[in-house]
C-alpha positions as CSV (number, residue, x, y, z in Angstrom):
1,P,73.7,-30.1,114.8
2,A,75.0,-30.3,111.3
3,A,78.5,-30.5,112.7
4,R,78.3,-34.2,113.2
5,V,78.0,-34.7,109.4
6,F,79.7,-31.6,107.9
7,G,82.3,-31.1,110.6
8,Q,83.6,-27.6,111.4
9,N,82.0,-26.2,108.2
10,A,78.7,-26.3,110.0
11,F,79.7,-23.7,112.6
12,T,77.7,-20.9,110.9
13,G,75.5,-23.2,108.7
14,A,76.3,-26.0,106.3
15,I,75.7,-26.1,102.6
16,N,76.0,-29.4,100.9
17,I,76.3,-29.1,97.1
18,V,75.1,-32.2,95.2
19,T,75.4,-32.3,91.4
20,K,72.7,-34.0,89.3
21,K,72.9,-37.8,89.2
22,R,71.5,-38.1,85.7
23,L,73.4,-36.5,82.8
24,S,71.6,-36.0,79.4
25,N,72.3,-34.7,76.0
26,T,72.2,-30.9,76.2
27,V,73.8,-27.8,74.7
28,S,73.2,-24.3,76.1
29,A,74.9,-21.0,75.7
30,N,74.5,-17.7,77.6
31,I,75.8,-14.2,77.0
32,E,75.1,-11.1,79.1
33,A,76.3,-7.4,78.8
34,G,75.6,-4.5,81.0
35,S,76.6,-1.6,83.2
36,F,80.3,-1.0,84.2
37,G,81.5,-3.0,81.2
38,Q,80.0,-6.2,82.4
39,L,80.4,-9.0,79.9
40,N,79.5,-12.6,80.9
41,G,79.3,-15.7,78.9
42,S,79.0,-19.5,79.4
43,L,78.7,-22.7,77.4
44,T,77.4,-26.0,78.7
45,V,77.6,-29.3,76.7
46,G,76.3,-32.7,77.9
47,K,76.5,-36.0,76.1
48,E,75.2,-39.4,77.1
49,F,76.9,-42.5,75.6
50,K,76.0,-46.2,75.8
51,N,77.9,-46.8,79.0
52,S,79.0,-43.4,80.1
53,A,78.0,-39.7,80.2
54,I,79.8,-36.4,80.4
55,I,78.9,-32.8,81.0
56,A,81.3,-29.8,80.6
57,H,80.8,-26.1,81.4
58,V,82.9,-23.0,80.8
59,G,82.0,-19.6,82.2
60,V,83.5,-16.1,81.9
61,L,82.6,-13.0,84.0
62,T,84.3,-9.7,83.3
63,S,83.8,-6.1,84.3
64,D,85.6,-2.7,84.3
65,G,84.3,-2.2,87.9
66,Y,81.7,0.1,89.4
67,R,84.3,2.1,91.3
68,K,88.0,2.6,91.3
69,N,90.0,-0.6,91.3
70,S,86.9,-2.9,91.3
71,D,87.4,-4.6,87.9
72,Y,87.4,-8.3,87.6
73,N,88.1,-11.2,85.2
74,N,86.7,-14.5,86.4
75,Y,86.8,-17.9,84.6
76,N,85.3,-21.1,85.8
77,Y,85.5,-24.6,84.3
78,F,83.5,-27.7,85.3
79,L,83.7,-31.3,84.1
80,K,81.7,-34.3,85.3
81,G,81.8,-37.8,83.9
82,V,80.0,-41.0,84.8
83,F,81.7,-44.2,83.5
84,N,80.8,-47.9,83.6
85,K,77.1,-47.0,84.1
86,K,75.8,-50.4,83.5
87,Q,77.9,-52.2,86.1
88,Q,79.6,-50.3,88.9
89,P,79.3,-46.6,88.0
90,I,82.4,-44.4,88.7
91,E,81.8,-40.6,89.0
92,V,84.6,-38.1,88.3
93,V,84.3,-34.4,89.0
94,A,86.9,-31.7,88.2
95,T,86.6,-28.0,88.6
96,F,88.8,-25.0,88.2
97,F,88.1,-21.3,89.2
98,D,90.5,-18.5,88.2
99,K,89.7,-15.0,89.5
100,K,91.6,-11.7,89.1
101,F,90.1,-8.6,90.7
102,G,90.8,-5.2,92.1
103,A,90.2,-5.5,95.8
104,Q,89.9,-1.8,96.8
105,N,89.2,-1.5,100.5
106,F,88.6,-5.3,100.9
107,Y,91.1,-5.3,103.8
108,T,92.0,-1.7,104.5
109,P,89.9,1.5,104.8
110,E,90.0,4.2,102.1
111,A,92.0,6.5,104.3
112,Y,95.0,4.2,104.1
113,G,95.3,5.0,100.3
114,F,96.2,1.5,99.2
115,N,95.3,0.0,95.8
116,E,94.7,-3.6,96.7
117,Y,94.7,-6.4,94.1
118,E,94.2,-10.2,94.3
119,E,94.4,-13.3,92.2
120,T,93.0,-16.6,93.3
121,Q,92.9,-20.1,91.7
122,N,90.9,-23.0,93.1
123,S,90.7,-26.5,91.7
124,L,89.1,-29.8,92.8
125,L,89.3,-33.3,91.6
126,G,87.1,-36.0,93.0
127,V,86.4,-39.7,92.3
128,S,83.6,-41.7,93.8
129,T,81.4,-44.7,93.5
130,T,78.4,-46.1,95.3
131,F,77.7,-49.7,96.3
132,K,74.1,-50.6,97.1
133,T,72.1,-53.5,98.4
134,D,68.5,-53.5,99.6
135,K,69.5,-52.3,103.1
136,F,73.0,-51.0,102.7
137,K,74.5,-48.1,100.8
138,I,78.2,-47.1,100.9
139,T,79.9,-44.3,99.0
140,P,83.7,-44.0,99.1
141,R,85.3,-40.9,97.6
142,A,88.8,-39.7,97.1
143,Y,89.5,-36.0,96.5
144,W,92.2,-33.4,96.0
145,K,91.8,-29.6,96.4
146,R,94.4,-26.9,95.5
147,G,94.2,-23.2,96.2
148,Q,96.5,-20.4,95.2
149,D,96.2,-16.8,96.3
150,I,98.3,-13.7,95.4
151,F,97.6,-10.5,97.2
152,L,99.2,-7.1,96.5
153,L,98.7,-4.2,98.8
154,K,99.7,-1.8,96.0
155,R,98.5,-3.0,92.6
156,D,101.0,-0.8,90.7
157,D,103.9,-1.7,93.0
158,P,104.1,-5.5,93.6
159,S,107.4,-5.2,95.6
160,F,105.8,-3.0,98.2
161,Y,103.8,-5.8,99.9
162,R,103.0,-9.2,98.4
163,N,101.4,-12.3,99.9
164,L,101.5,-15.7,98.1
165,H,99.7,-18.7,99.6
166,I,99.5,-22.2,98.0
167,T,97.3,-24.8,99.7
168,N,96.8,-28.5,99.0
169,K,94.3,-30.8,100.6
170,A,94.0,-34.5,99.8
171,G,91.7,-36.9,101.5
172,V,89.5,-40.0,101.4
173,E,86.0,-40.3,102.8
174,V,83.4,-43.1,103.2
175,N,79.8,-42.4,103.9
176,A,77.3,-45.2,104.5
177,A,73.7,-45.8,105.5
178,Y,72.0,-49.0,106.8
179,T,68.2,-49.5,106.9
180,S,66.8,-51.9,109.5
181,N,63.6,-52.5,111.4
182,Y,64.8,-50.0,113.9
183,G,65.3,-47.1,111.4
184,I,68.2,-45.8,109.4
185,T,71.8,-45.7,110.7
186,G,74.2,-43.3,109.0
187,F,78.0,-43.3,109.6
188,G,81.1,-42.1,107.9
189,I,84.7,-41.2,108.1
190,D,86.9,-38.5,106.4
191,V,90.7,-38.6,106.7
192,S,92.7,-35.8,105.1
193,R,95.9,-33.8,105.1
194,V,96.2,-30.1,104.3
195,A,99.4,-28.3,103.6
196,I,100.2,-24.6,103.0
197,S,103.2,-22.8,101.6
198,S,103.2,-19.1,102.2
199,N,105.7,-16.2,102.3
200,N,103.6,-14.8,105.2
201,L,102.1,-17.8,107.0
202,G,105.1,-20.1,106.6
203,D,105.1,-23.7,105.5
204,R,102.7,-25.7,107.6
205,D,100.6,-28.9,107.5
206,R,97.7,-30.3,109.4
207,K,96.2,-33.9,109.5
208,M,92.5,-34.2,110.1
209,A,90.0,-37.0,110.7
210,N,86.3,-36.8,111.2
211,L,84.0,-39.7,112.3
212,F,80.3,-39.4,112.6
213,L,77.5,-41.7,113.6
214,E,73.7,-41.1,113.7
215,H,70.5,-43.1,113.8
216,R,67.0,-42.1,112.8
217,F,64.2,-43.6,114.9
218,K,60.7,-43.5,113.6
219,F,57.6,-43.8,115.8
220,A,53.8,-43.6,115.4
221,E,53.9,-44.9,111.9
222,G,56.5,-42.4,110.9
223,A,54.8,-39.3,112.3
224,I,57.6,-38.9,114.8
225,D,61.3,-39.2,114.0
226,I,64.2,-38.7,116.4
227,T,67.8,-38.6,115.2
228,P,70.6,-38.6,117.8
229,G,74.2,-38.5,116.6
230,I,77.8,-37.7,117.4
231,A,80.9,-36.6,115.6
232,V,84.4,-37.1,116.8
233,T,87.1,-35.1,115.1
234,Y,90.9,-35.0,115.3
235,F,93.3,-32.3,114.2
236,S,97.0,-32.8,114.6
237,D,97.4,-29.4,116.1
238,F,94.2,-29.3,118.1
239,K,93.7,-33.0,119.1
240,F,90.3,-34.6,119.7
241,H,86.8,-33.1,120.1
242,A,83.4,-34.7,120.3
243,F,80.2,-33.0,119.2
244,P,76.8,-34.6,120.0
245,G,73.5,-33.5,118.4
246,L,69.8,-34.4,118.3
247,D,67.1,-33.8,115.7
248,L,63.3,-34.2,116.3
249,G,60.5,-34.0,113.7
250,I,56.7,-34.4,114.3
251,V,54.2,-34.6,111.5
252,V,51.1,-32.9,113.0
253,S,49.0,-33.1,109.9
254,E,49.3,-33.6,106.2
255,N,50.3,-29.9,105.8
256,L,52.0,-29.2,109.1
257,K,55.3,-30.4,110.6
258,V,57.1,-29.3,113.8
259,Y,60.8,-29.8,114.3
260,G,63.6,-29.0,116.7
261,N,67.3,-29.6,116.9
262,L,70.2,-29.0,119.2
263,G,73.9,-29.7,119.1
264,V,77.4,-28.6,119.6
265,T,79.3,-27.0,116.7
266,Y,82.9,-25.8,116.4
267,R,85.5,-24.1,114.1
268,I,89.2,-24.4,114.5
269,P,91.3,-21.3,113.8
270,T,92.5,-20.9,110.2
271,Y,96.2,-20.4,109.4
272,T,95.3,-16.7,108.7
273,D,93.8,-16.4,112.2
274,L,96.9,-18.0,113.7
275,Y,99.9,-16.6,111.8
276,Y,98.9,-13.7,109.4
277,K,100.7,-10.4,109.9
278,D,100.5,-7.1,108.0
279,A,100.4,-3.4,108.8
280,S,97.0,-3.5,110.4
281,T,96.6,-7.2,111.5
282,N,98.3,-9.6,113.8
283,G,97.5,-13.4,113.9
284,N,97.6,-15.2,117.2
285,P,99.2,-18.7,117.5
286,D,97.6,-19.2,120.9
287,L,94.0,-19.1,119.7
288,K,91.5,-21.8,120.8
289,P,88.8,-23.4,118.6
290,E,85.5,-21.7,118.5
291,E,82.7,-23.7,120.1
292,A,78.9,-23.2,120.3
293,F,75.8,-24.9,121.6
294,A,73.0,-24.2,119.2
295,Q,69.3,-24.9,119.5
296,E,66.4,-24.4,117.0
297,I,62.7,-25.0,117.1
298,G,60.3,-24.4,114.2
299,L,57.3,-25.4,112.1
300,K,56.6,-25.8,108.4
301,Y,53.3,-25.5,106.7
302,N,52.8,-26.5,103.1
303,S,49.6,-26.5,101.0
304,K,48.8,-26.2,97.4
305,R,48.6,-22.4,97.5
306,F,50.3,-21.4,100.8
307,T,53.7,-22.3,102.3
308,S,55.1,-20.9,105.5
309,S,57.9,-21.6,108.0
310,L,58.8,-20.1,111.3
311,A,62.0,-20.9,113.3
312,F,63.4,-19.6,116.6
313,F,67.1,-20.2,117.3
314,N,69.7,-19.6,120.0
315,R,73.4,-20.1,120.0
316,D,75.8,-19.8,122.9
317,A,79.3,-19.5,121.6
318,T,82.6,-19.4,123.5
319,N,86.1,-18.5,122.2
320,L,84.6,-16.8,119.1
321,I,87.4,-15.3,117.1
322,D,87.4,-11.6,116.4
323,Y,90.0,-9.0,115.5
324,V,90.4,-6.6,118.4
325,R,92.6,-3.6,119.1
326,T,93.8,-2.5,122.5
327,N,92.5,1.0,122.3
328,T,90.6,3.3,119.8
329,T,93.8,5.0,118.7
330,D,95.6,1.7,117.8
331,S,95.5,0.9,114.1
332,K,96.5,-2.8,114.5
333,Y,93.9,-5.5,115.2
334,T,94.9,-8.9,116.8
335,A,93.0,-12.1,116.4
336,T,91.4,-12.8,119.8
337,N,89.1,-15.3,121.4
338,I,86.1,-13.4,122.7
339,T,84.9,-14.9,126.1
340,K,81.3,-15.5,125.3
341,V,78.8,-14.5,122.6
342,N,75.0,-15.2,122.7
343,T,73.1,-15.1,119.4
344,K,69.3,-15.4,119.3
345,G,66.7,-14.6,116.7
346,F,63.9,-15.9,114.5
347,E,63.2,-16.4,110.8
348,L,59.8,-16.2,109.1
349,N,59.1,-17.1,105.4
350,T,55.8,-17.3,103.6
351,A,54.7,-17.6,100.0
352,Y,51.2,-17.4,98.4
353,R,50.5,-18.8,94.9
354,F,47.6,-17.8,92.8
355,K,46.5,-17.4,89.2
356,I,45.6,-14.5,86.9
357,N,44.1,-15.5,83.6
358,N,45.2,-19.0,84.4
359,L,48.9,-17.9,84.6
360,N,50.9,-18.6,87.8
361,Q,51.7,-15.7,90.2
362,M,53.5,-15.7,93.6
363,V,54.0,-13.3,96.4
364,S,56.5,-14.1,99.1
365,F,58.1,-12.4,102.0
366,G,60.7,-13.2,104.7
367,Y,61.9,-11.6,107.8
368,N,65.0,-12.4,109.9
369,F,65.9,-11.0,113.3
370,L,69.3,-11.6,114.8
371,D,70.6,-10.3,118.1
372,D,74.2,-10.7,119.1
373,D,75.2,-10.1,122.7
374,I,79.0,-10.0,123.0
375,L,79.8,-10.1,126.7
376,D,82.8,-8.2,128.1
377,Q,83.6,-6.7,124.7
378,N,84.0,-3.0,123.7
379,K,82.3,-2.5,120.3
380,D,84.7,0.3,119.5
381,L,87.6,-2.1,119.6
382,S,86.1,-4.9,117.5
383,R,86.6,-5.0,113.7
384,Y,83.9,-7.5,112.7
385,S,81.7,-9.1,115.4
386,L,79.3,-6.2,116.0
387,N,78.7,-5.5,112.3
388,T,76.1,-8.3,111.9
389,L,72.7,-8.1,110.2
390,K,70.0,-7.4,112.9
391,H,66.8,-7.0,110.8
392,Q,66.2,-8.1,107.2
393,F,62.9,-8.0,105.4
394,I,62.6,-9.4,101.8
395,T,59.5,-9.5,99.7
396,R,59.2,-10.8,96.1
397,F,56.5,-10.7,93.5
398,T,56.9,-13.2,90.7
399,S,54.3,-12.9,88.0
400,K,53.3,-13.9,84.5
401,L,51.1,-11.5,82.6
402,F,51.6,-13.3,79.3
403,K,52.3,-16.9,78.6
404,N,56.0,-16.4,77.6
405,I,56.8,-13.3,79.7
406,S,57.6,-13.5,83.5
407,Q,58.9,-10.8,85.8
408,N,60.3,-10.6,89.3
409,I,60.3,-7.6,91.7
410,I,62.4,-7.9,94.9
411,Y,62.5,-5.4,97.8
412,R,65.0,-5.8,100.6
413,H,65.2,-3.7,103.8
414,S,68.3,-4.4,106.0
415,E,69.5,-2.9,109.3
416,R,72.8,-3.8,110.8
417,A,73.7,-3.9,114.5
418,I,75.7,-0.7,114.3
419,G,72.4,1.1,113.3
420,T,72.9,1.7,109.6
421,S,69.9,0.6,107.3
422,Y,69.2,0.6,103.6
423,N,66.5,-0.3,101.1
424,V,67.3,-2.1,97.8
425,W,65.0,-2.8,94.9
426,D,65.8,-5.3,92.1
427,A,63.7,-6.4,89.1
428,S,64.0,-8.7,86.2
429,V,62.0,-9.6,83.1
430,N,62.3,-12.9,81.2
431,V,60.9,-13.5,77.7
432,A,60.9,-17.2,76.7
433,F,60.8,-18.4,73.1
434,K,61.1,-22.0,71.9
435,S,64.9,-22.3,72.1
436,F,66.1,-19.2,73.7
437,N,65.4,-16.7,76.5
438,L,65.9,-12.9,76.7
439,T,66.5,-11.4,80.1
440,V,66.7,-7.8,81.5
441,T,67.9,-7.5,85.1
442,A,68.1,-4.2,87.0
443,N,69.8,-4.2,90.4
444,N,69.7,-1.5,93.0
445,I,67.2,0.4,90.9
446,F,67.0,3.5,93.2
447,D,70.7,3.7,93.7
448,A,70.9,3.0,97.4
449,A,74.3,3.7,99.0
450,Y,75.2,1.0,101.5
451,I,78.0,-1.2,102.9
452,E,77.3,-4.9,103.7
453,S,80.6,-5.8,105.2
454,G,84.0,-4.3,106.0
455,F,84.8,-1.1,104.1
456,V,83.5,-1.8,100.6
457,P,80.5,0.2,99.2
458,M,78.1,-2.1,97.3
459,P,77.4,-1.5,93.6
460,P,75.1,1.4,92.5
461,R,72.3,1.0,90.0
462,S,73.1,-1.4,87.1
463,I,71.4,-3.1,84.2
464,L,72.3,-6.4,82.6
465,L,70.9,-7.7,79.3
466,G,71.2,-11.4,78.5
467,V,70.4,-14.1,75.9
468,R,70.3,-17.8,76.6
469,Y,70.0,-20.4,73.9
470,G,69.6,-24.1,74.6
471,F,68.5,-27.3,72.8
């Protein structure tokens, strides 16, 4: 259902990142050191002026790596400014991420003997403002995104196989909401152009437009709300698509709410899906967009001490893109539309809050079940689709035994569709003083060996010590 607002990004779930509206005077610094040569640091500075405000952040994460060719050096920069605050505020956001890392077995199995390496850069610049009246709110925004990716199949021999991709996306969007006696109407449009220059994918560009409209009706003094909506999208290489959706919420009592939603979602093939070629992969220029009809029903309970949520979901997908080989002896996988995939499952989360010696404590647990039924597909020929998470149980104990000392213990049990399972324990302790915090974090305490995706083993036991200072 989120496709009508977030477009194709909602195919497997939408995440909308919203930065804080109010910026204040702040300075904080953080430094961490730990296993495998980990050294992390960050500095955040915020300053509020008479008619403007600004916040800047710089972060560094480095490591020698927990296994061969898994080292990394990551840098991130963030800058946000609000100008002309007293009249018509203008918000400017700029980000830059620079990552260099050994990518051992990210794309090929260990048996191939490659020494993969990758460098990525991503930047974003956005400018927006908001106009408001008692009933009307409109937010125009202009943005530019740039991405650069260099991949080497052999780190010590760049000439053996090298991919270089540079992407640019520029666009404008307008989101608006109108409040009337009949409810709230939301609508918006996003128009953009994306271009890629690549020694593997070629030089290509795509024009896109997304228009959405939805209206929230409220009945029974707000106890029932119904929100129908529709999105219409246009891609210059995939033409028009329409995606309707419907949300329903019922307030049963002060603590209990029941909800449901259904809608059509989609994802167009990426340029990698369409055109990428290497020793083990073939793109497919004849791919069709992925589409799915998703339904969800659930309930949420919230009281002072106890919170719980339960949701059941089902998704019927067509033309799902997987990488498939023709037989078990073939080493090359080709991007292919799978005829039909049904995904169903449920999610349960609960938390209980209590006190010991007047100090806050919390116990929580969550369970997820996911069942993928891929019709007319041989699991031995698929690279990705059957390796999904089938069962996952997570429990957390957050406690305070002293006023300034808190601790977390997290246990996670996971079982994937191919039958492998693993148990992971993490723990952390935080000691808070007036202006600074000391932290100790232990991950994978019992050194579980497991793989979450692809061919890459996850990190073994590690410890990270940190100090954070702020005023």
